[in-house]
C-alpha positions in Angstrom: -2.3 13.3 -4.4 -1.9 9.8 -5.1 0.4 7.4 -7.4 0.4 4.0 -8.9 2.3 1.1 -7.7 1.9 -2.5 -7.8 2.1 -5.2 -5.2 4.6 -8.1 -6.1 4.8 -9.9 -3.0 3.2 -10.4 0.3 2.0 -7.2 1.8 0.0 -7.4 4.8 -2.1 -4.7 6.9 -3.9 -4.8 10.3 -7.2 -3.3 10.5 -7.4 -2.0 14.3 -6.3 -4.7 16.6 -7.5 -7.5 14.2 -5.5 -10.1 12.3 -3.1 -9.3 9.6 -4.9 -9.4 6.2 -2.9 -9.9 2.9 -3.1 -7.7 0.2 -3.5 -9.3 -3.3 -0.8 -8.8 -5.9 -1.7 -6.4 -8.8 -2.0 -2.6 -9.5 -2.7 -0.1 -6.5 -3.0 3.4 -6.3 -1.2 5.0 -3.2 -1.7 7.8 -1.1 1.2 8.9 1.2 1.5 11.2 4.1 4.1 11.9 6.7 2.6 9.3 9.1 0.9 6.5 7.0 0.5 5.2 3.0 -3.1 4.5 2.2 -3.5 1.8 -0.5 -6.4 1.3 -2.9 -7.3 -1.3 -5.2 -10.3 -2.9 -7.5 -10.7 -6.7 -7.7 -13.4 -7.1 -10.4 -16.3 -5.6 -8.5 -14.7 -5.2 -5.1 -13.2 -2.0 -4.0 -10.7 -2.2 -1.2 -8.4 0.0 0.9 -5.8 -0.3 3.8 -3.8 2.0 5.7 -0.6 1.2 7.2 2.2 3.2 9.0 4.8 4.7 6.6 7.5 2.7 8.3 5.8 -0.6 7.3 5.1 1.0 3.7 8.9 1.8 3.2 10.0 -1.5 4.5 7.7 -3.1 1.7 9.1 -0.8 -0.8 12.8 -1.6 0.4 12.0 -5.2 0.0 10.9 -5.1 -3.3 7.0 -6.2 -2.6 5.9 -3.2 -3.5 6.9 -1.2 -6.6 6.2 2.1 -6.9 5.6 3.8 -10.8 8.2 6.7 -9.9 9.8 8.4 -7.0 8.3 8.1 -3.7 6.4 11.2 -3.3 5.0 12.3 0.5 2.0 14.5 1.1 2.6 17.0 3.9 
């Protein structure tokens, strides 16, 4: 199950061992499991997605950099 959210601050993810990549501000769809959160978005014709550890995701929410539309819903 996904839920809507909005990136409103500096949010980064790391693809494997590569450098940190910033997710642009704006609306995203979030799918949350016990281990990680997957964020997906559309930027004009480009579709993007990123997975991050659930601890990082919760920190971004707590810091107000990710604003959820509704309560946090975690998939089992």
